[in-house]
C-alpha positions in Angstrom: -8.2 -10.4 -7.3 -7.9 -10.9 -3.3 -10.4 -13.2 -2.0 -11.6 -11.3 0.8 -14.3 -12.8 3.4 -17.4 -10.7 3.7 -20.7 -11.3 5.0 -23.7 -9.2 3.7 -27.2 -8.2 5.5 -30.5 -9.5 4.9 -33.2 -7.3 5.7 -36.4 -8.3 5.8 -39.7 -6.0 3.9 -43.4 -7.1 4.5 -45.6 -4.5 2.7 -48.6 -5.6 4.3 -47.1 -4.2 7.3 -43.8 -2.2 7.1 -42.9 1.5 5.9 -41.3 1.7 2.8 -42.1 3.9 0.6 -41.2 1.4 -2.3 -43.6 3.1 -5.3 -41.5 6.1 -5.1 -37.9 4.5 -4.9 -38.9 2.1 -7.5 -39.0 4.4 -10.6 -36.5 6.7 -9.2 -33.7 3.6 -9.4 -35.3 2.6 -12.9 -34.1 6.0 -14.1 -30.9 5.4 -13.1 -30.7 7.2 -9.1 -29.0 5.7 -6.8 -31.6 6.4 -3.8 -31.0 6.5 0.0 -33.2 4.8 2.4 -32.8 6.3 6.4 -33.6 4.2 9.3 -33.9 0.7 8.1 -34.3 -1.3 11.0 -31.6 -4.2 11.9 -30.9 -6.6 14.5 -27.4 -7.0 13.0 -25.3 -4.8 14.8 -21.3 -5.7 15.4 -21.4 -7.4 11.5 -22.5 -3.9 10.2 -20.0 -2.1 8.3 -20.5 1.1 6.1 -20.2 -0.1 2.3 -21.4 -3.5 3.5 -23.8 -5.5 0.5 -27.6 -5.3 1.6 -30.3 -7.3 -0.1 -34.1 -7.1 0.8 -36.3 -10.1 1.2 -39.5 -9.3 0.7 -42.2 -11.5 2.8 -45.9 -11.7 3.5 -47.9 -12.4 0.2 -46.3 -13.9 -2.9 -44.0 -13.8 -4.7 -41.6 -14.1 -1.9 -37.8 -13.4 -2.3 -34.3 -10.8 -2.9 -36.0 -8.0 -4.8 -33.7 -5.3 -3.9 -30.0 -4.6 -3.4 -27.8 -2.2 -2.0 -25.2 -0.8 0.4 -25.3 0.4 3.7 -24.4 4.1 3.7 -25.0 5.0 7.6 -25.3 2.7 10.8 -25.8 1.0 12.5 -27.6 3.4 15.1 -30.1 4.0 17.9 -33.0 5.6 17.9 -36.0 4.8 20.8 -34.2 1.4 21.4 -33.8 0.4 17.8 -31.1 0.0 15.9 -31.0 1.3 12.0 -29.0 1.6 9.0 -29.6 3.9 6.0 -29.3 2.0 2.9 -28.2 3.3 -0.8 -30.2 1.3 -3.3 -28.5 0.7 -6.6 -31.2 -2.3 -7.7 -35.2 -2.5 -7.1 -37.3 -5.3 -9.0 -40.7 -5.4 -9.6 -41.6 -7.9 -7.8 -45.3 -8.1 -9.3 -43.8 -8.2 -13.1 -40.2 -9.0 -12.6 -38.5 -12.4 -12.0 -37.0 -12.3 -8.0 -35.0 -14.8 -6.5 -37.5 -16.9 -4.8 -37.0 -17.5 -1.3 -38.2 -21.5 -1.8 -35.0 -21.6 -4.3 -32.6 -19.8 -1.9 -33.8 -22.2 0.9 -33.1 -25.2 -1.4 -29.7 -24.3 -2.4 -28.5 -22.6 1.1 -30.1 -24.2 3.4 -27.5 -23.3 6.2 -28.8 -19.9 5.4 -32.1 -18.2 7.4 -34.2 -16.7 4.5 -37.1 -16.3 7.2 -35.8 -14.1 9.5 -38.2 -12.8 12.5 -37.0 -9.5 12.4 -35.0 -7.6 9.8 -31.3 -7.1 9.5 -29.5 -10.5 9.8 -26.3 -11.7 8.4 -25.7 -13.3 5.2 -22.8 -15.9 5.4 -19.8 -15.0 3.9 -19.8 -18.5 2.7 -22.7 -17.6 0.6 -22.7 -13.8 -0.4 -20.4 -14.5 -3.1 -22.8 -16.9 -5.0 -25.9 -14.6 -4.0 -24.3 -12.3 -5.6 -23.3 -13.8 -9.0 -27.6 -15.3 -8.9 -28.3 -11.5 -8.2 -26.0 -10.3 -11.2 -27.4 -12.8 -12.9 -31.1 -12.1 -12.6 -30.9 -8.0 -13.5 -28.8 -8.4 -16.2 -31.2 -10.7 -17.9 -33.4 -7.6 -17.3 -31.8 -5.1 -19.6 
């Protein structure tokens, strides 16, 4: 296995103010579909590559934490002076009833990473991504 250094993309979602059809996408993912979401606002540009891993950080009201995983399938592209990426999700958690990767735990474990981005779309450092993926995989395996 080659040891490639890859960065990930951390996108944020605040249900109180952000538009995302979570209620529609969640059951589709649970039924085994991969669901594409078009037009997720991002700040990261040069780092974004097709196939890049993406994690969604739910902010706003508790619980705060990583609730979804997928990959970039398009982008970044510019519309109305804002950059966007399209994401294909492979796993979304029911954050009200399932355990998530809590923001506070991530802040303690990886203090060198920003976990409260002011804008969606920041890079997940290549030194953190492997361990974050491992934590996510362990969490979602418990669901099954």
